[in-house]
Every structure is written in structure tokens, then in C-alpha cells.
C-alpha positions in Angstrom: -9.1 38.5 16.3 -8.8 36.2 19.3 -8.6 37.8 22.7 -6.3 36.6 25.4 -8.4 38.0 28.3 -7.5 36.3 31.6 -11.1 36.4 32.8 -12.4 33.9 30.3 -12.3 30.2 30.9 -9.5 28.5 28.9 -10.8 25.3 27.3 -9.2 22.6 25.3 -11.4 21.2 22.7 -10.8 17.6 21.7 -11.0 16.6 18.0 -14.4 15.0 18.7 -16.0 18.3 19.5 -15.0 19.7 16.0 -16.2 16.4 14.4 -19.5 16.5 16.3 -20.2 19.8 14.6 -18.8 19.2 11.1 -19.4 15.6 10.4 -22.3 14.6 8.2 -22.7 11.3 10.1 -24.8 10.7 13.1 -23.1 12.2 16.2 -24.5 11.7 19.6 -23.2 15.0 21.1 -23.8 17.2 18.0 -26.1 19.7 19.8 -23.9 20.1 22.9 -20.8 20.5 20.8 -22.5 23.2 18.7 -23.4 25.1 21.8 -19.8 24.9 22.9 -18.5 26.2 19.6 -21.2 29.0 19.6 -20.0 30.1 23.1 -16.4 30.2 21.8 -17.5 32.3 18.7 -19.4 34.6 21.1 -16.3 35.2 23.1 -17.6 33.5 26.3 -14.5 31.2 26.6 -11.1 31.0 25.1 -10.7 27.8 23.2 -7.7 25.8 22.0 -7.2 22.9 19.7 -4.1 21.1 18.5 -2.6 21.0 15.0 -3.3 17.3 15.2 -7.0 17.9 15.6 -7.1 19.9 12.4 -5.3 17.1 10.5 -7.5 14.4 12.0 -10.7 16.3 11.3 -9.7 16.8 7.6 -8.9 13.1 7.4 -12.2 11.9 8.8 -14.3 14.4 6.8 -12.6 13.4 3.6 -13.1 9.7 4.3 -16.8 10.2 4.9 -17.0 12.4 1.8 -18.8 15.2 3.5 -16.3 18.0 2.8 -14.2 18.9 -0.2 -10.8 20.2 0.7 -11.8 23.6 -0.4 -14.9 23.6 1.8 -12.9 22.2 4.7 -10.3 24.9 4.3 -12.9 27.7 4.4 -14.7 26.2 7.5 -11.4 25.5 9.4 -10.0 29.0 8.7 -13.3 30.4 10.0 -13.0 28.2 13.2 -9.4 29.2 13.6 -10.4 32.9 13.7 -12.0 32.1 17.1 -9.9 29.2 18.3 -6.2 29.1 19.2 -4.1 26.4 17.7 -1.3 24.8 19.7 1.3 22.2 18.9 2.0 18.9 20.7 5.5 19.1 22.0 8.1 16.3 22.3 7.7 15.9 26.0 4.0 15.2 25.5 4.8 12.7 22.8 7.3 10.9 25.1 4.7 10.7 27.9 2.0 9.4 25.5 4.4 6.7 24.3 4.6 5.5 27.9 0.8 5.7 28.5 -1.0 2.3 28.3 -4.4 3.5 27.3 -4.1 2.3 23.7 -5.0 5.6 22.0 -1.7 7.3 21.3 -3.2 10.3 19.5 -5.7 11.1 22.3 -3.0 10.5 24.9 -0.6 13.0 23.2 -3.3 15.7 22.9 -4.6 15.3 26.5 -1.1 15.3 28.0 -0.3 18.4 26.0 -3.6 20.0 27.2 -2.8 19.1 30.8 0.7 20.6 30.5 -0.8 23.9 29.2 -2.9 24.3 32.3 -6.3 24.7 30.7 -9.3 25.2 33.0 -11.3 22.5 31.2 -10.8 19.7 28.7 -14.0 19.3 26.6 -14.4 15.9 24.9 -17.2 13.6 23.8 -14.9 10.6 24.0 -16.3 8.4 26.7 -13.2 6.1 26.7 -11.0 9.1 27.6 -13.4 10.2 30.3 -13.3 6.7 31.8 -9.5 6.5 31.6 -9.2 9.8 33.5 -11.7 8.7 36.1 -10.0 5.4 36.6 -6.5 6.9 36.9 -7.5 9.8 39.2 
């Protein structure tokens, strides 16, 4: 069961981190993402993903043909035993609709993550990192 210890770092994992680990395709950050997931499984940090990440991950994996739905379900239920799942609320959706970055799904997730006050947002999405750097 997931612990809610206040001493662990609270991290938001972008969809790309899950895809880096599960995708059968070539992923540039696969090893780094595996280490992050391993640290979460070892209880070194408290991780969060959105419901949208689960949906997007299933969609991508089904399109590449690397996971049957049955296999995806087993793997995701295992991951969810270590990772907290949050929803994207209406306020975050409204803000994402006003955001001009051009990636509505990422905007909604990251606005929600920011509103939750996580210690760290972990992503391998370079475009997101650049947009944060430019707007900061």
C-alpha cells in the first residue's frame, strides 16, 4: 500500500516517464525513467500520475502493438500499487485552454501538478522543459 509519509519527496511523473519504461520503441530516456520508477517502487519518493496519463499510455502502447489490453491492465495495476493517481480538475482545464503552448494535454497535466504543490515534476518532454524555462 502507498505511504503518505511527509518526509519523502512528492514527485509528479509525466506520461513520458511511464512510456519510456513500457514502450517497445526506442526511447532516449528509458534507463533514467526506469531508475525513477525503481526509486518509487523502493519507497524512496512518493509519485503521482494523472488519470489522463493512464489513458494516454494505453492508447500509445496499443497503437504500437507492444501490449495487449490484458497485459497493460496487469502492468498498470502493478504500477498503481506504488503510484498515486490524481484527476485533472476543471480549473486546470480552463487554464490549459488559455495556455498558448500548443500541447493541451501536457498543459492540463502540468497545471494540475503545479496546483498540487509537488516538489518535483519529472518529464522527458524537452518541449515542456523549454516552455517552462522560457516562461520562468
